[in-house]
C-alpha positions as a Markdown table, in Angstrom:
| # | Residue | x | y | z |
|---|---|---|---|---|
| 1 | Met | -12.3 | 3.1 | -33.0 |
| 2 | Lys | -15.9 | 3.8 | -32.2 |
| 3 | Ile | -18.2 | 0.6 | -31.0 |
| 4 | His | -21.8 | 0.4 | -31.3 |
| 5 | Phe | -23.0 | -1.9 | -28.6 |
| 6 | Ile | -26.1 | -3.4 | -29.2 |
| 7 | Tyr | -28.9 | -5.6 | -27.9 |
| 8 | Ser | -31.0 | -7.5 | -30.2 |
| 9 | Ser | -33.6 | -9.6 | -29.0 |
| 10 | Leu | -33.7 | -11.1 | -32.4 |
| 11 | Tyr | -29.9 | -11.9 | -32.0 |
| 12 | Glu | -30.6 | -13.0 | -28.5 |
| 13 | Ser | -33.2 | -15.4 | -29.4 |
| 14 | Val | -31.3 | -17.4 | -32.1 |
| 15 | Leu | -28.3 | -17.5 | -29.5 |
| 16 | Ala | -30.3 | -18.5 | -26.2 |
| 17 | Glu | -33.0 | -20.8 | -25.7 |
| 18 | Lys | -34.2 | -18.7 | -22.7 |
| 19 | Pro | -33.3 | -15.1 | -24.0 |
| 20 | Ile | -33.1 | -12.3 | -21.3 |
| 21 | Ser | -34.9 | -9.3 | -21.1 |
| 22 | Tyr | -34.5 | -6.7 | -23.4 |
| 23 | Thr | -34.4 | -4.2 | -20.4 |
| 24 | Arg | -31.5 | -6.2 | -19.1 |
| 25 | Gly | -29.6 | -6.5 | -22.7 |
| 26 | Ser | -30.2 | -2.8 | -23.0 |
| 27 | Lys | -28.9 | -1.7 | -19.6 |
| 28 | Ala | -25.4 | -3.8 | -20.3 |
| 29 | Ala | -25.3 | -2.1 | -23.7 |
| 30 | Gln | -25.2 | 1.2 | -21.6 |
| 31 | Val | -22.5 | -0.2 | -19.3 |
| 32 | Val | -20.1 | -1.6 | -21.6 |
| 33 | Ser | -20.6 | 1.7 | -23.7 |
| 34 | Ala | -19.5 | 3.5 | -20.6 |
| 35 | Ile | -16.7 | 1.6 | -20.2 |
| 36 | Trp | -15.5 | 1.3 | -23.6 |
| 37 | Lys | -15.9 | 5.4 | -23.8 |
| 38 | Lys | -13.5 | 5.6 | -20.8 |
| 39 | Glu | -11.0 | 2.9 | -21.6 |
| 40 | Ala | -10.9 | 2.9 | -25.6 |
| 41 | Glu | -8.0 | 5.1 | -26.0 |
| 42 | Lys | -5.8 | 3.2 | -23.7 |
| 43 | Ile | -6.6 | 0.1 | -24.7 |
| 44 | Glu | -6.1 | 0.8 | -28.7 |
| 45 | Arg | -2.7 | 2.5 | -27.5 |
| 46 | Ala | -1.5 | -0.4 | -25.8 |
| 47 | Leu | -2.5 | -2.8 | -28.5 |
| 48 | Tyr | -0.7 | -0.6 | -31.0 |
| 49 | Ala | 2.6 | -0.4 | -28.6 |
| 50 | Ile | 2.5 | -4.2 | -28.5 |
| 51 | Thr | 1.9 | -5.2 | -32.0 |
| 52 | Gly | 2.5 | -2.1 | -33.9 |
| 53 | Leu | -0.9 | -2.7 | -35.4 |
| 54 | Arg | -4.1 | -0.3 | -35.8 |
| 55 | Phe | -7.8 | -1.1 | -36.3 |
| 56 | Lys | -8.6 | -0.6 | -40.1 |
| 57 | Lys | -12.2 | 0.3 | -39.4 |
| 58 | Lys | -13.2 | 3.3 | -37.5 |
| 59 | Glu | -16.6 | 1.9 | -36.5 |
| 60 | Ile | -18.0 | -2.0 | -35.7 |
| 61 | Asp | -20.9 | -3.4 | -34.0 |
| 62 | Cys | -21.2 | -5.4 | -31.1 |
| 63 | Tyr | -23.8 | -7.4 | -30.0 |
| 64 | Leu | -24.9 | -8.0 | -26.6 |
| 65 | Asn | -26.0 | -11.8 | -25.5 |
| 66 | Ser | -26.6 | -14.0 | -22.9 |
| 67 | Arg | -24.2 | -17.0 | -24.3 |
| 68 | Arg | -21.2 | -16.1 | -25.4 |
| 69 | Ser | -18.4 | -13.8 | -26.6 |
| 70 | Phe | -16.8 | -14.0 | -30.1 |
| 71 | Ser | -15.2 | -12.0 | -32.6 |
| 72 | Glu | -17.4 | -12.5 | -36.0 |
| 73 | Pro | -19.7 | -10.8 | -35.8 |
| 74 | Leu | -18.4 | -8.9 | -32.5 |
| 75 | Ser | -20.6 | -10.2 | -29.6 |
| 76 | Leu | -20.2 | -9.9 | -26.1 |
| 77 | Leu | -21.5 | -12.0 | -23.0 |
| 78 | Ile | -23.3 | -10.2 | -20.9 |
| 79 | Ser | -21.5 | -10.2 | -17.5 |
| 80 | Ser | -20.1 | -8.0 | -14.9 |
| 81 | Pro | -18.5 | -4.8 | -16.0 |
| 82 | Leu | -14.9 | -6.0 | -15.8 |
| 83 | Val | -15.3 | -9.6 | -17.2 |
| 84 | Met | -17.2 | -7.5 | -20.2 |
| 85 | Arg | -14.2 | -5.6 | -20.6 |
| 86 | Asp | -11.6 | -8.4 | -20.3 |
| 87 | Asn | -13.9 | -10.3 | -22.9 |
| 88 | Leu | -14.0 | -7.3 | -25.5 |
| 89 | Thr | -10.5 | -6.8 | -25.3 |
| 90 | His | -9.9 | -10.4 | -26.2 |
| 91 | Glu | -12.0 | -10.2 | -28.9 |
| 92 | Leu | -10.7 | -6.9 | -30.1 |
| 93 | Ile | -7.4 | -8.8 | -30.0 |
| 94 | His | -8.6 | -11.3 | -32.8 |
| 95 | Ile | -10.4 | -8.5 | -34.9 |
| 96 | Leu | -7.0 | -6.3 | -34.7 |
| 97 | Leu | -5.2 | -9.5 | -36.3 |
| 98 | Thr | -8.1 | -10.3 | -38.8 |
| 99 | Gln | -8.0 | -6.6 | -39.9 |
| 100 | Asn | -4.2 | -6.6 | -40.4 |
| 101 | Ile | -3.8 | -10.4 | -42.0 |
| 102 | Asp | -2.8 | -8.9 | -45.4 |
| 103 | Ala | 0.3 | -6.9 | -43.2 |
| 104 | Ile | 1.0 | -10.2 | -40.8 |
| 105 | Lys | 0.1 | -13.0 | -43.3 |
| 106 | Thr | 4.1 | -14.1 | -43.5 |
| 107 | Asp | 4.7 | -13.8 | -39.9 |
| 108 | Leu | 1.7 | -15.6 | -38.9 |
| 109 | Arg | 2.5 | -18.4 | -41.3 |
| 110 | Ser | 5.9 | -18.8 | -39.7 |
| 111 | Phe | 4.2 | -18.4 | -36.1 |
| 112 | His | 1.4 | -21.2 | -37.1 |
| 113 | Ala | 4.5 | -23.3 | -38.2 |
| 114 | Ala | 6.5 | -23.0 | -35.1 |
| 115 | Phe | 3.3 | -24.7 | -33.4 |
| 116 | His | 2.2 | -26.9 | -35.9 |
| 117 | Thr | 1.8 | -29.8 | -33.6 |
| 118 | Tyr | -1.3 | -28.0 | -32.2 |
| 119 | Asp | -4.6 | -27.4 | -33.9 |
| 120 | Phe | -5.5 | -23.8 | -34.8 |
| 121 | Val | -7.5 | -22.9 | -32.0 |
| 122 | Val | -4.4 | -23.5 | -29.9 |
| 123 | Arg | -2.3 | -21.6 | -32.0 |
| 124 | Ile | -4.3 | -18.9 | -32.5 |
| 125 | His | -4.5 | -18.3 | -28.7 |
| 126 | Ile | -1.2 | -18.5 | -27.9 |
| 127 | Leu | -1.0 | -15.4 | -29.6 |
| 128 | Val | -3.9 | -13.6 | -28.7 |
| 129 | His | -3.4 | -14.6 | -25.0 |
| 130 | Ala | 0.7 | -13.3 | -25.2 |
| 131 | Ile | -1.1 | -10.1 | -26.6 |
| 132 | His | -3.5 | -10.1 | -23.8 |
| 133 | Leu | -1.4 | -11.0 | -21.2 |
| 134 | Ser | 1.2 | -8.1 | -22.0 |
| 135 | Leu | -1.6 | -5.4 | -22.3 |
| 136 | Ala | -3.1 | -6.4 | -18.8 |
| 137 | Gln | 0.3 | -6.6 | -17.5 |
| 138 | Thr | 0.5 | -3.0 | -18.7 |
| 139 | Ile | -2.6 | -1.5 | -17.8 |
| 140 | Tyr | -4.9 | -3.9 | -15.8 |
| 141 | Pro | -2.5 | -6.1 | -13.6 |
| 142 | Ser | -4.6 | -6.8 | -11.0 |
| 143 | Arg | -6.9 | -8.4 | -14.1 |
| 144 | Ile | -4.6 | -11.2 | -14.8 |
| 145 | Lys | -5.4 | -14.0 | -12.7 |
| 146 | Ser | -9.2 | -13.5 | -13.8 |
| 147 | Ile | -8.7 | -12.8 | -17.5 |
| 148 | Arg | -6.2 | -16.5 | -17.2 |
| 149 | Ser | -9.2 | -18.0 | -15.5 |
| 150 | Tyr | -11.7 | -17.5 | -18.6 |
| 151 | Ala | -9.8 | -20.3 | -20.3 |
| 152 | Thr | -12.4 | -23.2 | -19.9 |
| 153 | Ser | -11.9 | -25.1 | -22.8 |
| 154 | Lys | -9.0 | -27.7 | -23.2 |
| 155 | Ser | -7.4 | -25.6 | -25.9 |
| 156 | Tyr | -7.7 | -21.9 | -24.1 |
| 157 | Arg | -6.0 | -23.7 | -21.1 |
| 158 | Leu | -3.4 | -25.1 | -23.4 |
| 159 | Ser | -2.6 | -22.2 | -25.1 |
| 160 | Trp | -2.3 | -20.5 | -21.7 |
| 161 | Lys | 0.1 | -23.1 | -20.5 |
| 162 | Ile | 2.4 | -22.3 | -23.7 |
| 163 | Val | 2.3 | -18.7 | -23.2 |
| 164 | Ser | 3.5 | -19.3 | -19.2 |
| 165 | Glu | 6.0 | -22.2 | -20.4 |
| 166 | Lys | 7.4 | -20.2 | -23.6 |
| 167 | Gly | 7.0 | -16.6 | -22.1 |
| 168 | Arg | 4.8 | -13.6 | -23.6 |
| 169 | Glu | 7.6 | -11.9 | -24.5 |
| 170 | Asn | 9.4 | -14.5 | -26.8 |
| 171 | Ile | 5.9 | -15.2 | -28.5 |
| 172 | Leu | 5.1 | -11.7 | -29.3 |
| 173 | Lys | 9.0 | -11.3 | -30.6 |
| 174 | Met | 8.3 | -14.7 | -32.7 |
| 175 | Met | 5.3 | -12.9 | -34.2 |
| 176 | Phe | 6.2 | -9.1 | -34.2 |
| 177 | Gly | 10.1 | -9.4 | -34.1 |
| 178 | Ser | 11.9 | -7.1 | -31.3 |
| 179 | Ser | 9.3 | -3.8 | -32.2 |
| 180 | Ser | 6.7 | -5.3 | -29.9 |
| 181 | Ser | 6.1 | -3.7 | -26.4 |
| 182 | Lys | 8.4 | -0.8 | -27.8 |
| 183 | Asn | 6.1 | 2.1 | -26.6 |
| 184 | Leu | 4.9 | 0.2 | -23.0 |
């Protein structure tokens, strides 16, 4: 999938009280674009091996900003190169699941039912973190501790705790069956 990394002063000014400079934002867009160009195929291949899902869109825009990362519209917090790659991967997992919602709807309902005592943010991040952990263990093992450390909210910390307790393999099996991690 091709990602167009964009720094927009207007978008930044909506999100940030004190927007960063256009020069800094544009430089960050160049850095993450080079990372994605180098890593895209490896990340997409690993996500497919873990989930059996492919991205539906061939191109997507990603807006860089100084406040936070989220998946719709794809937005990425400007940070160090490795942190941007980690955060981009997390948001792409959300997008992968969203783009394939029709194919996974039944399994996702069952998955959510299995964790019904938790709120939606925790439930969806149990799955996202299990996928991200599986990917990291396969292609970026040195980043696992850092990826877990990004969990600053109560919901993110709880979802990581559940992934640790239940095991990423068991969580992935609940959602994707025995085919998860088939090609890793």
